[in-house]
N, C-alpha and C positions, 0 to 999 in steps of 0.2 A: 427739633433733633427728638428721637426715643427715649424715652426713660431707660428702656429693656438695651443694654448691652450684647448682651447674650441671651439668643432662645433655642433653646434645645426643645425639640418636639419629635415624639416617640422612638427617640433615638434607638438603636439596634447595630452589635457589631458582634460580629463572628470567627471565631478562630478554628480552622482548621489543622487539627493533630494528630500527622497520623491519619487513620482511616475514620479517625472519633469530627467529632463537630464541637464545641466550646462557645456558651454563648456568655460571654464579656459584660453585656450591656445588652437590658433588656426592655424594649418599650420606655423610656427613660424622657422625662418631659419635668423642663424647668427654665426659671430666666435668672439671668444678675442685673440685678440696678447698674448705674454706673457710678462709680466709686465709691463704692459697698464692696467688702469684702465677703464675702460667697464663701461658705467650708464646703468641701466634697469628701465624706468622712467616710470612713468604714473599715471591718478587717482587711487583712489580703485576700485579691480573689475578688474584693469586694467592686470591683469595675473603675475607680477611680481613675487609675491611669490610664487605662484606655479610652474614657472622655476624656482627658486631656489631650492625648495625642488627636483624637479626632477633631479637636477642636482646634490645635495647632496646625492642623493638615497632613501630621504623619502620615494619619489611619484614614482610610477613606470608609467612612460607617457602610456597614451591609443593609441599611436600611431606616428610615427616618428621615429628620431635618436637624442642620446647625444654621445658622446665622453667626457670624462674631462681627459688631457695630454695621450691622446693615446684609452683609455679605456672607453668600454661602459658603462652607468649607469644599465644598465638592467644585460649583463652578467658577470660584473666585480665591484660588486658594492666593497668590500672591498679593492680594489687597487684603487678605485676614491675616497674612506674615506682615506685613507691613505695622500691623498695628497693636504686636504683641512684642513681647519677650517674657523667656520663658528657663525654668531649672526644672529642668527634668530628672525621673530619678539614674538613669543613666548620665556618667559626668562628658559632658560635650564642651573638653575643651582641643585647642590644637596643640597634642601631643608633644611637634615636635618645635613647636614654637616656646622663649619665654613666659612669665605670667606678665611682664607689660605687654609683650607682643599680641600676645593674647587678645587684653583688653586695647591695645590699638586699633590692632584691626576689627574690633567687634567694633568700637569705637565709626572706624574709618566705612564702613558697611553701614551702618547707619548714619551718615552723612556728617559727621563731625570732622571737623578738622583737627592733624596732631595738638597744636595746644589746647583747641576747645577740649578733646578727651581725656590728655594730662588734668584738665580743672577739673573735671566732669568724673574722673577718677579718682583723685586723689583722698576726698571723704572716702570714699568705702575702701581704697585700700591699707588706711587706719583702722578703719572700723572691723574688719574684716582679718586685721592685721597680718596682710600679704607681705611689708615690706622687705623682711628679713629671706624673699624668697622670690623677686618680683626677676632676679634675672635668670631665675633655672628655668631649665625647659621643665613643663609643662609632665611629661613621661616620669622624672622623677621625683613625684610627690606622689605623696598617701592621697589616699582617696578623700577624706576631710577637707583635706589643702584643696582639690581639686574643686570637690561640692565650694569650695569658700571662691575659689574662683568663677563660677559662674554663677554666684550669687553675684557677686561684683558686679560683673557685666551687666546681668539682668536688673539690677536697681539704676547705673548711672545712666540709662538712655533712658531717652521720652519717648514711650509709647503708653497710650492709653488702657492696655490692658499688660498686668503682666501674671504667669503662670508659676506657683510653686507645688513642685508634686515634688512633699516630703522635702522640703529645699534645710530644714536645719536636721535632718538626721546627722548625726556625729559631732556636731558643735561642741567646742567649750561653753558652759554655762552661758558666763560673760559674754561670750561674742555673740549666744546666741537670744541675749535679753534685749542686748543692743541691735541687730536686726531687728525682731519682729518690734523693737520700738521705730525704728525702720521705715518698717514696712508698713506700720502705723500712721505713721506721717505720712506717706506718700498717698495712701488712703483718702486722708485727709485733705490732701490735696487735688484729687480729684480722680486719681488716677484707680481702677477698679484690677482689682485684687481676685485669684481664684487661690484657692487653699486646699489642696492634700494631703491628708497626715492619720495619724493614727494617734497622735497625740493628742486625744480629746480635751485634755486642759489646757492645750496651745491654743487650739480652737476656739474655746469659751474663752478666751481672754481676745480675741481677735475679730473673731466674726461678726456680722449682726444680723445675719442670717447661713442657712446652711441645708443642706439635706446627708441625710443618712441614708448610707446605701449597703446592699446583702445581696450577693451574687447577682449583681447589676441591676439588681431593682429599687426602686424606692424604698426605702421605709418608713420615713417622716421627713417633712419636712417646713420649718420657720425660724423663728426667733426662739434663742432656747425658752423664753415663757410660753412661749404657745408649745412646746417640744414640751414642756412640763405636764400641761394645760392634758396634752395628748398620752402621758403617761402616767395616765390616775390623781397628779397632783402627788408627784410622790414630794419626798419630804427627806432630809438628812437629819438623824438625834446623833450628837454627840455627847457621852457622857462618861463621869468616871466614880465609882462607888470610895467610899472613904474608908471604907476595909472591904480588901480582895473576900469575896463568898460564893463557890461554885454554883450554888443555892439561889443568890440573887438574879446571876446569867441564866441560869436553866428559868425563870421566872419571865424574864428580860425574851427570850427565846418563843414563848406562851401565849405573848402579847400580838405575835405575829406578823412582825416586821419579815418586809420582802427580801433583805438580805440584813445579814446580821457579820461585822469583823470585829475583834478583838487584837489589839496588840497594846504590848506594857500599858498594860492595866486602862488604857483607852478603848472606849465603846462605840464604833460607828456603825448605828442601824440606817437602812433605807425603809421609810413607812408609808402607806398611801392614807391616804385623808387629809382633816384639815388641822393648823398647827394647833386652833383651839383645843380641839379634840385631845391630841397626843400631850400638848404642857398637863390638862387633867390627870389622863392616864401617869402621865412620869409623875406627876404630886404625888398620887396616889400609892404608885409604887415606892418612892421616896419613905413615904413614911414608916417602910417596914424596913429598907436597904438604904439609908442616907448616901447623899449625894455629893461628892465633892465641887464636884463640876457638871451642868449642864446648858445645850446650846439646840438650838433648834433653827435649820434655815431650809430654803429651797435645793433638793437633788441637783448632784452638778453631772455635765454632761457626760462622764461614763455611766454612771448611776442610770442616768436615761436611758442611755445606747441598751446597757444591759437589761432596762427591764422592756424598751421595744421589743429589742430579738427575741425576749423569752416571748412575749404577747405572738 
């Protein structure tokens, strides 16, 4: 069995809008390994959702090739669909059915009996706090509740691949945290998860590998450690002065950070270079302007993305 469950080669998709044509995905190539959480990341308009729609057979690509578990998305769409569950940006629920009937129907379509569906859905009803609305028609629910129903449907079935397109948007923080933990558990049990999000902190905590996209193209790809190397060895420096001083902040800027933010007395800089080099710089700096607190870490994903985007 091949290690790569998804293979994308020179994928292209062009939308026609009025008299114009918009290239949403432009010669994109990547592969996803079995059992990993893989991130498709980038701002609005990067092409993330279009890639997911192609891989889930909703859209036919304009060029290139995509295989899902060995099946071509254009030639074998039914075989592809049998291998996946998806949470898309559009809330895909049966609006005239109750929440429970939505879950029941989805289970039946995936070959589960009524009792199997009830057993499988139970933990996700609790996880996503759907019990108070189980008897309500889906059309009466808010967008956030409809998204929760979608997530419950996707998590309760056993498919080898799970697509999550901005799946946690609008979720209560506690429900979101529990949902992300469950997604991680399913990946640890062998399920492949493709996550698209603008929330780079979420991706950083979940994804083993990722591809950063911009205007349909690959900006960079790899693990977080590999992306740090691509982004000129970025470091995050956090510090706080014993006593606020405008001249101290000015002198910090003269050290040449790539980014500098100050909030409530805490200063966060993104710098390039070696940790030893910056420890020496800050030590020399602190002789003139004493520090209350100082930390140095690798840059986070958001900082890396901004740097790569500027490059």
